[in-house]
C-alpha positions as CSV (number, residue, x, y, z in Angstrom):
1,X,-6.6,-8.0,-20.4
2,X,-7.7,-4.4,-19.9
3,X,-7.6,-4.3,-16.1
4,X,-10.1,-1.9,-14.4
5,X,-8.6,-2.8,-11.0
6,X,-5.0,-3.8,-10.6
7,X,-3.2,-4.8,-7.3
8,X,0.4,-5.7,-7.1
9,X,1.7,-7.4,-3.9
10,X,-0.5,-5.3,-1.6
11,X,0.0,-5.8,2.2
12,X,-1.6,-4.0,5.0
13,X,-1.4,-4.4,8.8
14,X,-3.2,-2.8,11.7
15,X,-0.9,-3.2,14.6
16,X,-0.2,-6.9,14.9
17,X,-3.3,-7.8,12.7
18,X,-2.2,-8.6,9.1
19,X,-5.3,-7.6,7.2
20,X,-3.9,-8.2,3.7
21,X,-0.9,-10.3,2.8
22,X,0.9,-10.0,-0.6
23,X,-2.4,-9.6,-2.6
24,X,-2.1,-9.4,-6.4
25,X,-5.2,-9.1,-8.6
26,X,-6.4,-7.9,-12.0
27,X,-10.1,-7.4,-12.6
28,X,-11.1,-7.0,-16.3
29,X,-13.6,-4.6,-17.8
30,X,-17.3,-5.5,-18.1
31,X,-17.6,-8.2,-15.5
32,X,-19.3,-8.8,-12.1
33,X,-16.3,-9.8,-9.9
34,X,-17.3,-11.4,-6.6
35,X,-14.8,-11.1,-3.8
36,X,-15.8,-13.8,-1.3
37,X,-14.6,-14.2,2.2
38,X,-15.7,-14.6,5.8
39,X,-16.2,-11.5,8.0
40,X,-12.7,-10.2,8.8
41,X,-11.1,-11.9,5.9
42,X,-9.8,-8.6,4.5
43,X,-12.5,-7.6,2.0
44,X,-13.3,-4.2,3.4
45,X,-9.6,-3.3,3.9
46,X,-9.0,-4.1,0.2
47,X,-11.9,-1.9,-0.9
48,X,-10.7,1.0,1.3
49,X,-7.3,0.7,-0.4
50,X,-9.0,0.8,-3.8
51,X,-10.9,4.0,-2.9
52,X,-7.9,5.7,-1.5
53,X,-9.2,5.8,2.0
54,X,-6.4,3.6,3.3
55,X,-2.8,3.4,2.1
56,X,-1.2,0.0,1.9
57,X,2.1,-0.7,3.8
58,X,3.6,-2.4,0.7
59,X,2.6,-2.7,-3.0
60,X,0.9,-0.7,-5.8
61,X,-2.8,-0.4,-6.7
62,X,-4.6,1.3,-9.5
63,X,-8.3,1.8,-10.3
64,X,-9.3,3.0,-13.8
65,X,-5.6,3.7,-14.4
66,X,-5.4,6.0,-11.4
67,X,-3.1,5.5,-8.5
68,X,-4.8,4.5,-5.3
69,X,-1.9,6.0,-3.3
70,X,-2.2,9.6,-4.5
71,X,-5.3,9.9,-6.7
72,X,-8.0,8.8,-4.3
73,X,-10.2,11.8,-4.9
74,X,-10.3,11.2,-8.6
75,X,-11.1,7.5,-8.1
76,X,-14.0,8.4,-5.8
77,X,-15.4,10.8,-8.4
78,X,-15.2,8.2,-11.2
79,X,-16.6,5.2,-9.3
80,X,-19.8,4.3,-7.5
81,X,-19.7,2.9,-4.0
82,X,-22.3,1.3,-1.8
83,X,-21.6,-0.2,1.7
84,X,-23.8,-2.4,3.9
85,X,-24.7,0.8,6.0
86,X,-24.6,3.8,3.6
87,X,-24.3,7.2,5.3
88,X,-27.0,9.6,4.0
89,X,-28.8,12.7,5.2
90,X,-31.7,10.9,6.9
91,X,-33.8,14.1,7.2
92,X,-33.9,14.4,3.4
93,X,-36.4,12.8,1.1
94,X,-35.3,10.6,-1.8
95,X,-36.0,13.5,-4.2
96,X,-34.1,16.0,-2.1
97,X,-30.9,13.9,-1.7
98,X,-30.9,13.2,-5.4
99,X,-31.2,17.0,-6.1
100,X,-28.4,17.7,-3.6
101,X,-26.0,15.0,-5.0
102,X,-26.7,16.1,-8.6
103,X,-24.8,19.3,-7.9
104,X,-21.5,17.3,-7.9
105,X,-22.1,15.6,-11.3
106,X,-23.2,16.3,-14.9
107,X,-26.6,17.5,-16.0
108,X,-27.8,13.9,-16.8
109,X,-27.3,12.7,-13.2
110,X,-30.7,13.8,-11.9
111,X,-32.7,12.2,-14.8
112,X,-30.9,8.9,-14.4
113,X,-31.3,9.0,-10.6
114,X,-35.1,9.6,-10.9
115,X,-35.5,6.9,-13.5
116,X,-33.7,4.4,-11.3
117,X,-35.8,5.3,-8.2
118,X,-39.0,4.7,-10.3
119,X,-37.7,1.3,-11.4
120,X,-37.0,0.4,-7.7
121,X,-40.5,1.6,-6.7
122,X,-39.0,4.0,-4.1
123,X,-41.4,6.7,-2.8
124,X,-39.8,10.1,-3.8
125,X,-41.3,12.2,-1.1
126,X,-40.7,10.1,2.0
127,X,-37.8,11.0,4.3
128,X,-35.0,8.5,4.4
129,X,-35.3,8.1,8.2
130,X,-38.9,6.8,7.6
131,X,-37.9,4.3,4.9
132,X,-37.2,0.6,5.4
133,X,-33.6,-0.6,5.2
134,X,-34.3,-2.0,1.7
135,X,-35.7,1.3,0.4
136,X,-32.7,3.2,1.8
137,X,-30.4,0.6,0.1
138,X,-32.1,1.3,-3.2
139,X,-31.6,5.0,-2.8
140,X,-27.9,4.5,-2.1
141,X,-27.6,2.3,-5.2
142,X,-29.4,4.9,-7.3
143,X,-27.0,7.6,-6.0
144,X,-24.0,5.5,-6.7
145,X,-25.0,4.6,-10.3
146,X,-26.7,7.8,-11.6
147,X,-23.4,9.3,-12.8
148,X,-23.0,6.0,-14.8
149,X,-19.5,5.1,-13.4
150,X,-17.2,2.7,-15.1
151,X,-16.7,0.9,-11.9
152,X,-19.3,0.1,-9.1
153,X,-18.0,-1.2,-5.8
154,X,-20.4,-2.9,-3.4
155,X,-19.3,-3.9,0.1
156,X,-21.8,-6.4,1.5
157,X,-24.7,-4.3,0.0
158,X,-27.4,-6.9,0.5
159,X,-26.7,-7.5,4.2
160,X,-30.0,-7.6,6.1
161,X,-32.2,-7.0,3.1
162,X,-35.2,-9.1,2.2
163,X,-35.0,-11.7,-0.6
164,X,-36.9,-9.5,-3.2
165,X,-34.7,-6.5,-2.6
166,X,-31.5,-8.6,-2.8
167,X,-32.7,-10.1,-6.1
168,X,-33.3,-6.6,-7.5
169,X,-29.8,-5.5,-6.4
170,X,-28.1,-8.5,-8.0
171,X,-30.1,-8.3,-11.2
172,X,-29.1,-4.6,-11.6
173,X,-25.4,-5.7,-11.3
174,X,-25.8,-8.0,-14.3
175,X,-27.5,-5.2,-16.3
176,X,-24.5,-3.0,-15.6
177,X,-22.0,-5.6,-16.7
178,X,-23.9,-6.2,-19.9
179,X,-23.4,-2.5,-20.8
180,X,-19.6,-2.8,-20.4
181,X,-19.4,-1.5,-16.8
182,X,-17.5,-3.4,-14.1
183,X,-18.9,-4.4,-10.7
184,X,-16.8,-5.4,-7.7
185,X,-19.1,-7.2,-5.3
186,X,-17.8,-8.0,-1.9
187,X,-19.9,-10.6,0.0
188,X,-20.1,-13.6,2.2
189,X,-23.5,-14.6,0.8
190,X,-22.1,-17.2,-1.6
191,X,-25.3,-18.7,-3.0
192,X,-26.5,-15.3,-4.0
193,X,-23.5,-14.1,-5.9
194,X,-23.1,-17.4,-7.7
195,X,-26.1,-16.5,-9.8
196,X,-24.5,-13.2,-11.1
197,X,-20.7,-13.4,-10.8
198,X,-18.5,-13.8,-13.9
199,X,-15.3,-13.9,-12.0
200,X,-14.6,-15.0,-8.4
201,X,-11.8,-14.2,-5.9
202,X,-11.7,-16.0,-2.6
203,X,-9.8,-14.3,0.2
204,X,-9.0,-16.0,3.5
205,X,-7.2,-14.5,6.5
206,X,-5.8,-11.7,4.4
207,X,-4.5,-13.9,1.6
208,X,-6.1,-14.2,-1.9
209,X,-6.4,-17.9,-2.3
210,X,-8.0,-18.2,-5.7
211,X,-9.0,-16.0,-8.7
212,X,-10.7,-17.4,-11.8
213,X,-13.7,-16.9,-14.1
214,X,-16.6,-18.8,-12.4
215,X,-17.3,-21.1,-15.3
216,X,-13.6,-22.1,-15.6
217,X,-13.4,-22.6,-11.8
218,X,-16.4,-24.9,-11.8
219,X,-15.4,-26.8,-14.9
220,X,-11.9,-27.4,-13.5
221,X,-13.1,-28.6,-10.0
222,X,-14.9,-31.8,-9.1
223,X,-16.2,-33.5,-6.0
224,X,-15.2,-37.1,-6.2
225,X,-17.0,-39.6,-4.0
226,X,-15.7,-43.2,-3.5
227,X,-17.4,-46.1,-1.7
228,X,-14.9,-48.5,-0.2
229,X,-15.3,-52.3,0.0
230,X,-15.2,-52.1,3.8
231,X,-14.3,-49.7,6.6
232,X,-10.7,-50.9,6.7
233,X,-10.1,-50.6,3.0
234,X,-7.7,-48.0,1.5
235,X,-7.8,-46.0,-1.7
236,X,-5.4,-43.8,-3.6
237,X,-6.4,-40.2,-3.9
238,X,-7.5,-39.0,-7.4
239,X,-4.8,-37.5,-9.5
240,X,-5.0,-33.7,-9.4
241,X,-4.9,-30.9,-6.8
242,X,-6.8,-32.4,-3.9
243,X,-8.1,-29.5,-1.8
244,X,-9.8,-31.5,0.9
245,X,-10.7,-35.0,1.9
246,X,-13.3,-36.4,4.2
247,X,-14.3,-39.9,5.3
248,X,-17.6,-41.0,6.7
249,X,-17.9,-44.7,7.2
250,X,-17.1,-46.4,3.9
251,X,-17.4,-43.2,1.9
252,X,-14.4,-41.0,1.1
253,X,-15.0,-37.6,-0.5
254,X,-12.4,-35.4,-2.2
255,X,-12.6,-31.9,-3.7
256,X,-10.2,-31.9,-6.6
257,X,-9.0,-29.3,-9.0
258,X,-7.6,-30.2,-12.4
259,X,-8.6,-33.8,-12.2
260,X,-6.7,-36.0,-14.6
261,X,-8.8,-37.0,-17.7
262,X,-8.2,-40.7,-17.1
263,X,-8.6,-40.5,-13.3
264,X,-11.1,-43.4,-13.2
265,X,-8.6,-45.8,-14.5
266,X,-6.9,-45.7,-11.1
267,X,-10.0,-47.3,-9.4
268,X,-10.2,-50.7,-10.9
269,X,-11.4,-54.0,-9.3
270,X,-8.3,-54.3,-7.1
271,X,-8.4,-50.6,-5.9
272,X,-10.6,-51.3,-2.8
273,X,-13.3,-49.1,-4.3
274,X,-16.6,-50.5,-5.4
275,X,-18.2,-47.3,-6.6
276,X,-16.8,-43.9,-7.6
277,X,-18.2,-40.8,-9.3
278,X,-17.6,-37.1,-9.8
279,X,-19.8,-34.1,-10.0
280,X,-19.5,-30.4,-10.5
281,X,-19.4,-28.6,-7.1
282,X,-21.3,-25.6,-6.1
283,X,-19.4,-22.4,-5.4
284,X,-20.1,-22.8,-1.7
285,X,-18.4,-26.3,-1.8
286,X,-15.4,-24.8,-3.5
287,X,-15.3,-21.9,-1.0
288,X,-15.5,-24.3,2.0
289,X,-12.7,-26.5,0.5
290,X,-10.5,-23.5,0.1
291,X,-11.2,-21.7,3.4
292,X,-12.3,-24.2,6.0
293,X,-9.6,-24.2,8.7
294,X,-10.9,-27.5,10.1
295,X,-10.8,-29.4,6.7
296,X,-8.3,-32.2,6.2
297,X,-5.6,-31.0,3.7
298,X,-4.1,-34.2,2.3
299,X,-0.5,-34.9,1.3
300,X,0.2,-36.5,-2.0
301,X,0.4,-39.9,-0.3
302,X,-2.3,-42.5,-0.7
303,X,-5.2,-42.2,1.8
304,X,-5.0,-45.1,4.3
305,X,-8.2,-45.6,6.3
């Protein structure tokens, strides 16, 4: 795999706060990689390390083959970056900030920027301070992509935007990936990124809990629901990696990874189960199963209820 981003055992603390703990990750070329986590999970710290703005306490990181430790300026020149609150010269118009930024890039920058603004229906002669948040976000995205970077990093870019603007943002990410570019999208809006992500990484309390292609993740995970004969009945857990279990009356629900192919054979007439089925989970259900601190994490012993 040709990794555009590579992290090897990265850790970072701020005082007593362990922001990242032993994070290793490889992101391939030409994908939309969604980094999911709650606020404070470590997503922004990871991105700041990738751009060279913060140095890790331990570990190595590269972006586009460049060291994040000592080649941060080159990385920032060769990537695009959009945050949830992009800093721009508010007194400039969209045209003026494009002309200003073009001085730092090749001759094709201004044409691509202008074309992107037109596609976003952004008024070129309105000052940024007089634009809506959605319009300013579109300007920031146009500035970040007009030099056609190999890697685009987005840190909660759709926060506070209306649904139509969010849709345009996300669709443009798919377009970039289809051209062989790579997008790292950090977000806690799980339902949105599920529509566009190729790969998913879930980070929780500074630890990278899961990294997989989204289609593989969903195919290898099932929500198994069993209806028991009565409230005092017991049932063995499905064979596989049981992430969580929950009981509500006579129903027991498990989120299971790598469910055994013949798992249903364990729930015959003498199993205490009168009905059982499995379905493909949503990404949100998987995320909750991985990250919910209040969820029941079962042992490998049979569930007794």
